[in-house]
Residue frames as a rotation matrix with the C-alpha (Angstrom) as fourth column:
MET 1
-0.514 0.253 0.820 123.75
-0.367 -0.929 0.056 120.64
0.776 -0.272 0.570 83.30
ALA 2
-0.970 0.143 -0.199 122.40
0.241 0.414 -0.878 120.19
-0.043 -0.899 -0.436 86.85
ASP 3
-0.202 0.963 0.179 118.68
0.523 -0.048 0.851 119.97
0.828 0.266 -0.494 87.39
ARG 4
-0.710 0.091 0.698 117.02
-0.512 -0.747 -0.423 122.49
0.483 -0.658 0.578 89.66
TYR 5
-0.666 0.479 -0.572 114.96
0.640 0.761 -0.109 120.93
0.383 -0.438 -0.813 92.49
LEU 6
-0.463 0.598 0.655 111.64
-0.381 -0.801 0.462 122.55
0.801 -0.036 0.598 93.37
THR 7
-0.933 0.268 0.241 109.66
-0.182 0.227 -0.957 122.49
-0.311 -0.936 -0.163 96.62
VAL 8
-0.478 0.853 0.208 106.06
0.863 0.501 -0.072 121.37
-0.165 0.145 -0.975 96.68
ALA 9
0.259 0.571 -0.779 105.00
0.396 -0.798 -0.454 125.00
-0.881 -0.191 -0.433 97.04
GLN 10
-0.477 -0.515 -0.712 107.08
-0.489 -0.518 0.702 126.01
-0.730 0.683 -0.005 93.93
VAL 11
-0.969 0.150 0.198 105.55
0.247 0.661 0.709 123.21
-0.025 0.735 -0.677 91.87
ALA 12
-0.139 0.976 -0.168 102.07
0.882 0.044 -0.470 124.21
-0.451 -0.214 -0.867 93.02
GLU 13
0.129 0.077 -0.989 102.73
-0.041 -0.996 -0.083 127.79
-0.991 0.052 -0.125 92.02
SER 14
-0.807 -0.493 -0.325 104.13
-0.367 -0.012 0.930 126.70
-0.462 0.870 -0.171 88.66
LEU 15
-0.835 0.525 0.163 101.03
0.520 0.659 0.543 124.63
0.178 0.539 -0.824 87.93
SER 16
-0.688 0.580 0.435 98.65
-0.586 -0.798 0.137 127.32
0.427 -0.161 0.890 89.42
THR 17
0.196 0.697 -0.690 97.21
0.136 0.678 0.723 124.77
0.971 -0.236 0.038 91.81
SER 18
0.751 -0.022 0.660 97.08
-0.650 -0.202 0.733 124.33
0.117 -0.979 -0.166 95.61
GLU 19
-0.351 -0.916 0.195 99.89
-0.934 0.328 -0.141 122.41
0.065 -0.231 -0.971 97.32
ARG 20
0.133 0.470 0.873 97.51
-0.526 0.780 -0.340 119.48
-0.840 -0.413 0.351 97.73
PHE 21
0.906 0.277 -0.319 97.73
-0.411 0.399 -0.820 118.57
-0.100 0.874 0.475 94.02
PRO 22
0.189 -0.881 -0.434 101.49
-0.674 0.205 -0.710 118.05
0.714 0.427 -0.555 93.82
ARG 23
-0.470 -0.287 0.835 101.42
-0.850 0.401 -0.341 116.20
-0.237 -0.870 -0.433 97.15
ARG 24
0.510 0.689 0.514 98.77
-0.443 0.724 -0.529 113.84
-0.737 0.042 0.675 95.69
LEU 25
0.740 -0.321 -0.591 101.00
-0.533 0.257 -0.806 113.26
0.410 0.912 0.019 92.61
ILE 26
-0.358 -0.919 0.165 103.86
-0.813 0.220 -0.539 112.35
0.459 -0.327 -0.826 94.94
ALA 27
-0.261 0.275 0.925 101.68
-0.763 0.529 -0.372 110.09
-0.592 -0.803 0.072 97.08
GLU 28
0.738 0.634 0.230 100.30
-0.325 0.633 -0.702 108.29
-0.591 0.444 0.674 94.04
ARG 29
-0.134 -0.929 0.345 103.83
0.186 0.319 0.929 108.05
-0.973 0.189 0.131 92.51
ARG 30
0.688 0.486 0.539 102.69
0.641 -0.058 -0.766 109.86
-0.341 0.872 -0.351 89.38
ILE 31
0.836 -0.488 0.253 105.72
-0.265 -0.761 -0.592 112.18
0.481 0.427 -0.765 89.33
THR 32
0.246 -0.822 -0.514 109.37
0.655 0.532 -0.538 111.68
0.715 -0.204 0.669 90.05
PHE 33
0.815 0.051 0.577 110.57
-0.322 -0.788 0.525 113.09
0.481 -0.614 -0.626 93.28
VAL 34
-0.139 -0.917 -0.373 113.59
0.212 0.340 -0.916 113.09
0.967 -0.207 0.147 95.57
LYS 35
0.902 0.394 -0.176 113.49
0.239 -0.117 0.964 112.76
0.359 -0.912 -0.200 99.35
VAL 36
-0.233 -0.916 0.327 116.18
0.048 -0.346 -0.937 114.80
0.971 -0.203 0.124 101.19
GLY 37
-0.998 -0.017 0.055 115.69
-0.055 0.028 -0.998 113.75
0.016 -0.999 -0.028 104.79
ARG 38
-0.375 0.927 -0.005 112.07
0.646 0.258 -0.718 114.59
-0.665 -0.273 -0.696 105.44
HIS 39
-0.126 0.264 -0.956 111.93
-0.440 -0.879 -0.185 117.14
-0.889 0.397 0.227 102.69
VAL 40
0.184 0.194 0.964 110.55
0.747 0.609 -0.266 116.26
-0.638 0.769 -0.033 99.20
ARG 41
-0.242 -0.324 -0.914 111.89
-0.471 -0.785 0.403 117.96
-0.848 0.528 0.037 96.05
ILE 42
0.642 0.469 0.606 110.72
0.416 0.451 -0.789 117.61
-0.644 0.759 0.094 92.43
PRO 43
-0.537 -0.840 0.077 113.29
0.486 -0.234 0.842 118.02
-0.689 0.490 0.534 89.63
GLU 44
-0.176 0.441 -0.880 112.31
-0.561 -0.780 -0.278 120.61
-0.809 0.445 0.385 87.06
SER 45
-0.762 -0.130 -0.634 112.78
-0.621 0.422 0.660 117.98
0.182 0.897 -0.403 84.29
ALA 46
-0.844 0.536 -0.035 110.26
0.525 0.810 -0.262 115.72
-0.112 -0.239 -0.964 86.03
LEU 47
-0.196 0.837 -0.511 107.74
0.185 -0.480 -0.857 118.54
-0.963 -0.263 -0.061 86.15
SER 48
-0.312 0.041 -0.949 108.29
-0.843 -0.473 0.257 119.37
-0.439 0.880 0.182 82.47
ALA 49
-0.960 -0.063 -0.273 107.95
-0.187 0.868 0.459 115.68
0.208 0.492 -0.846 81.61
TYR 50
-0.617 0.783 -0.085 104.66
0.540 0.342 -0.769 115.47
-0.573 -0.520 -0.633 83.60
VAL 51
-0.066 0.578 -0.813 103.24
-0.309 -0.787 -0.534 118.50
-0.949 0.216 0.231 81.83
ALA 52
-0.536 -0.217 -0.816 104.29
-0.835 -0.005 0.550 117.23
-0.123 0.976 -0.178 78.41
ALA 53
-0.990 0.120 -0.078 102.82
0.113 0.989 0.091 113.77
0.088 0.081 -0.993 79.09
ASN 54
-0.396 0.882 -0.256 99.51
0.741 0.143 -0.656 115.26
-0.541 -0.450 -0.710 80.20
THR 55
-0.598 0.119 -0.792 99.20
-0.374 -0.916 0.145 117.87
-0.708 0.384 0.592 77.50
VAL 56
-0.031 0.648 0.761 96.18
0.637 0.599 -0.485 117.27
-0.770 0.470 -0.431 75.25
GLN 57
-0.926 -0.360 -0.115 96.47
0.106 -0.541 0.835 118.47
-0.363 0.760 0.539 71.71
PRO 58
-0.103 0.939 -0.329 93.31
-0.566 -0.328 -0.757 120.00
-0.818 0.108 0.565 70.04
ILE 59
-0.146 0.231 0.962 91.50
0.643 0.761 -0.085 118.04
-0.752 0.606 -0.260 67.35
GLY 60
-0.950 -0.222 -0.220 91.80
-0.020 -0.660 0.751 119.73
-0.312 0.718 0.623 63.96
HIS 61
0.023 0.989 -0.144 88.51
-0.290 -0.132 -0.948 120.89
-0.957 0.064 0.284 62.50
ARG 62
-0.867 -0.239 0.438 87.66
0.297 0.457 0.838 119.00
-0.400 0.857 -0.325 59.39
ARG 63
-0.569 0.676 -0.469 85.16
-0.783 -0.619 0.057 120.44
-0.252 0.399 0.882 56.96
GLY 64
-0.085 0.641 -0.763 82.12
-0.763 0.451 0.464 118.31
0.641 0.621 0.451 56.36
SER 65
-0.735 -0.264 -0.624 82.67
0.100 0.869 -0.485 116.11
0.671 -0.419 -0.612 59.38
LEU 66
-0.842 0.537 -0.046 79.89
-0.092 -0.228 -0.969 117.78
-0.531 -0.812 0.241 61.31
ARG 67
-0.535 0.760 0.368 76.37
0.844 0.463 0.271 116.95
0.035 0.455 -0.890 60.55
ARG 68
-0.903 0.253 0.348 74.09
-0.190 -0.960 0.207 119.75
0.386 0.121 0.915 59.56
VAL 69
-0.674 0.736 -0.072 70.89
0.341 0.223 -0.913 120.22
-0.656 -0.640 -0.401 61.42
ALA 70
0.188 0.845 0.500 67.71
0.902 0.053 -0.429 120.27
-0.389 0.532 -0.752 59.26
């Protein structure tokens, strides 16, 4: 199945951020991207991988692990 390529604006909208954030990810080489001439596109799979890699799972609450205050 072919991957869909997203513009910086589409990635920003998907992440609910400004366009500056995906551009910074590209500049810092923290996300996979494709250059088509002067245009930059980000594969949907790369965006999904970035989100999965940066997803923080909650810590399970354990009974008795918290100290009681006086």
